[in-house]
C-alpha positions as CSV (number, residue, x, y, z in Angstrom):
1,M,64.9,73.5,115.5
2,S,61.9,75.3,113.2
3,P,60.4,78.1,114.7
4,G,56.8,76.4,114.5
5,W,57.9,73.6,116.4
6,L,59.4,75.9,119.0
7,A,56.6,77.8,119.0
8,L,54.1,74.8,119.2
9,H,56.8,73.4,122.2
10,T,56.5,76.7,124.2
11,F,52.1,76.9,123.5
12,T,52.0,73.6,124.4
13,T,53.9,73.8,127.8
14,L,52.9,77.2,129.1
15,F,49.5,76.0,128.3
16,M,49.5,73.3,130.3
17,C,51.5,74.6,133.3
18,G,48.8,77.0,133.5
19,L,46.0,74.5,133.2
20,A,47.7,72.1,135.8
21,W,47.8,75.4,138.2
22,F,43.8,75.6,137.5
23,V,43.0,72.3,138.4
24,Q,45.1,72.1,141.3
25,V,44.2,75.2,143.0
26,V,40.5,75.8,141.7
27,H,39.0,72.5,140.0
28,Y,40.3,69.6,142.1
29,P,39.6,71.3,145.7
30,L,36.0,72.2,144.4
31,M,35.3,68.6,143.4
32,A,34.9,67.7,147.2
33,R,31.6,69.8,146.6
34,V,29.7,68.4,143.9
35,G,27.7,66.5,146.2
36,E,27.0,62.2,146.8
37,R,23.9,62.2,144.6
38,Q,25.5,64.0,141.4
39,W,29.3,62.4,142.0
40,C,29.5,60.1,139.6
41,E,28.1,61.6,136.5
42,Y,30.1,64.3,137.2
43,E,33.2,62.7,137.5
44,R,32.5,60.8,134.0
45,A,31.7,64.0,132.3
46,H,34.7,65.7,133.8
47,G,37.0,62.6,132.5
48,T,35.4,62.6,129.0
49,R,35.8,66.6,128.8
50,T,38.9,67.1,130.3
51,T,40.6,64.5,127.9
52,W,39.1,66.2,125.0
53,I,41.5,69.3,126.1
54,V,44.3,67.6,127.8
55,M,45.6,64.6,125.2
56,P,45.8,66.5,122.4
57,V,47.8,68.9,124.0
58,M,49.7,66.7,125.8
59,T,50.5,64.6,123.1
60,L,51.6,67.8,120.9
61,E,54.1,68.8,123.7
62,A,55.5,65.7,124.0
63,L,56.2,65.3,120.2
64,A,57.2,69.2,120.4
65,A,59.8,68.2,123.5
66,L,61.4,65.2,121.4
67,Q,61.7,67.0,118.3
68,L,63.6,70.0,120.5
69,A,65.6,67.1,122.1
70,W,66.5,65.6,119.1
71,T,67.4,68.7,117.1
72,V,69.2,70.4,119.8
73,P,70.4,68.3,122.7
74,G,71.5,69.3,126.1
75,P,70.7,69.5,129.5
76,A,67.9,71.9,129.2
77,T,66.1,69.7,126.0
78,G,67.0,66.4,128.2
79,S,65.5,67.4,131.3
80,G,62.8,68.7,129.6
81,L,62.2,65.6,128.0
82,A,62.5,63.6,131.4
83,L,60.1,65.9,132.7
84,V,57.6,64.7,129.8
85,A,57.8,61.3,130.7
86,L,57.5,61.8,134.6
87,L,54.4,63.6,133.8
88,W,52.6,61.0,131.6
89,L,53.9,58.4,133.6
90,S,52.2,60.1,136.8
91,T,49.2,61.1,134.9
92,F,48.6,57.5,133.6
93,L,49.7,55.4,136.4
94,V,48.3,57.8,139.3
95,Q,46.1,60.2,138.4
96,V,43.9,58.4,135.7
97,P,43.3,55.2,137.9
98,L,42.2,57.6,140.8
99,H,39.7,59.4,138.9
100,A,38.7,55.7,137.8
101,R,38.1,54.8,141.1
102,L,36.6,57.8,142.1
103,A,33.8,57.3,139.0
104,R,32.3,54.8,141.4
105,G,31.6,57.0,144.0
106,F,33.3,59.9,146.1
107,D,35.4,58.6,148.6
108,A,37.3,61.4,150.6
109,R,40.7,59.4,150.9
110,L,40.9,58.9,147.2
111,H,40.3,62.6,146.3
112,G,42.6,63.6,149.1
113,R,45.7,61.4,147.0
114,L,44.3,63.1,143.8
115,V,44.9,66.3,145.0
116,A,47.9,65.3,146.9
117,T,49.6,63.5,144.1
118,S,48.7,65.9,141.3
119,W,51.0,68.6,142.6
120,L,53.8,66.6,141.1
121,R,52.7,67.0,137.9
122,T,52.1,71.0,138.7
123,G,55.5,71.1,139.9
124,A,56.5,69.2,136.7
125,W,55.0,71.4,134.4
126,S,55.8,74.5,136.2
127,A,60.0,73.4,136.3
128,R,58.7,72.6,132.1
129,A,57.6,75.9,131.9
130,A,60.9,77.7,133.8
131,L,62.9,75.4,130.8
132,V,60.7,76.8,128.0
133,V,61.1,80.4,129.2
134,C,64.9,79.8,129.8
135,F,65.5,78.1,126.4
136,L,63.9,81.2,124.4
137,G,66.6,83.4,126.3
138,P,66.8,87.0,125.0
139,E,64.4,86.4,122.3
140,A,61.7,86.1,124.9
141,G,61.9,89.4,126.0
């Protein structure tokens, strides 16, 4: 694998891991404090702005994970690729639909589901980050 692909894979995974933790611990809990009057505008703006950041990085991460699994097949790269698939499925089958429903108005139950289900993504990106660091091996230090 070229150093460029490995660097891209490392950067995108670590970036998304950090972002997932920020969203999970800071951003999503604070959403409940936005207020009913401002909620719909806030949620729509959140969706647009988040997509500008997340979609390019998730796409690059997936491409880099595919390249890594193709050029360096093995349990670690296969597990990493499986986690990418899990992340995409969770994002687009669970969290995006929850955000779409929340865009119509704040619902504490839906917000709670968003926070609870997003722990899966936070854990998956944390596992990917651990795999990336282990994959780098002695070169990481």
